[in-house]
Structures are given as C-alpha cells and as structure tokens.
N, C-alpha and C positions, 0 to 999 in steps of 0.2 A: 562495417562489422555485421556479419550475418545475425539474424534474430536470435538464434540459439546461443551464440556467444554473448550477445547483449543481455539475454535473460539472466545468466549467472552473475555477470558483472553488475547488473542493476540490483539484484537481490543483495549482493555483498555491499554495494555502495549505500543503499538505503539502510541496511542493517547497521553499518558502521556510523552513518550520519545520526541515527537514532541512539547510538551508543549501546546497541544490543549485542550481546554475545551470541554465538551459535546456540548455546544452551537456552538462552532466553527466547530466541525466535523459535526454536524447536518446541519449547514448552507452550508458547503462544499459539502454535499451529498443530499441537498434538502430534509432533513428529519426533524423530530422533535427531541428535546432533549430527550423526554421520550422514543422515538423509539430507539435511540442510547443506552440509559441506559438499556433498555430491552435486546438489543442484547448483551451487555456486561455482564448482570447479570442473565438473564432467561435461562432456559434449557427446551426444545430445542429451539434454534433460528429458525425463519422461514422467513428470508429475501428473497426478490425477486432477481432474477439474476441481474436486473438493479441496485438495491441497493447494492448488493455485489460488483459489478463492481465499482460503485461510491465510496464505502468505501475503497476498495483496492487501487484505484487510489489516493484518498485523503491521504491515509497513505503511499503511495509509495511502495506497495508490490503487490503480486499476490493474487488472490482469493484462489488458492491452499495453499498458505502459511497461510492465515487466518484460513482455515479449518484444516490445518495440514494433508492434504490428501496424502502428499508424504513426502519424507525426505529432502525437499528443506530447505536450511538454510535461515536465514533472509537476509544475504548478497546476496545470489543467487536470492531471491525474489525481492530484491531491484534492482539488475542488470536487471532482466527481465522486471520489471516495467519501469526502466529508458529507456531500449531499445525500449519498446513500445511507450513511450513518444517521444523519439528521432526520431523514424520512422515517426511520425506525424508532425515533425518540417519542416519548409521550407528548401529547398535544400541549400540555402546560410548559414543558421544556422548550418546545418549538416556539411558543408564544414569547417566552422569555428571551430566547436567542434572537428572534426578530426585533424585539424592543432594543436589545443591546446593539444590533446592527444599525438600526435607525439612529441611535444615539451616536455611534461612531461616525456614521455618514454625515450627520448634522454638524459635528465638530470640524470636519474637513472643509465644509463649505464656507 
C-alpha cells in the first residue's frame, strides 16, 4: 500500500479504535469535519505540518506512523507519543509515574 493510501486509512483506523467521531477528531485538532474526512478518503492528502502534528497527538501516535514512512509498529508509535507527552508533564507528575512503573514492574518479577 503506498504511503498516501496508508495515511488516510491509518487516521480512520485509529480514530475508530478510539471511538472518536469525525467531529471529535476535528475539534481536537482545530479542523473541520470535512477536512478530516478528506484526509481519510482523498488521495493525495496535503495536510500542513501543524495539522499533522495535531492529528498524531490526538490519536496518540507519531506522524511517521500515520504516513507509514518507516517500519514503526503501532505500539512503538504509541510509546514514542507517550514519551513526548510524558516529557512535557510537570516534574512531580513524572516522579509519580516513575514510581507507578516501578511498582508494576516489581509485581511482574
């Protein structure tokens, strides 16, 4: 599947997995419903870098994953997106999350 076709199908797939409507994704990315529909269904898509970033953030993945530009799995894209969000959190929140992660890891061992 060429990257451009992958782009639209990945947006739609992620949006529906998250049970988001076109309206909800549009609102989360400050776009119109018709713009999101066009990205999902038209070829070739021509979103701005700002819109790409907003869509990837709203869907919890990376721009690279949306385009299929590399062999990044969905789980890897979600991890990268989570770390980006984590990096922007207040220090106290990051400390709490690290403590939670240690607790979860200790229970598995």
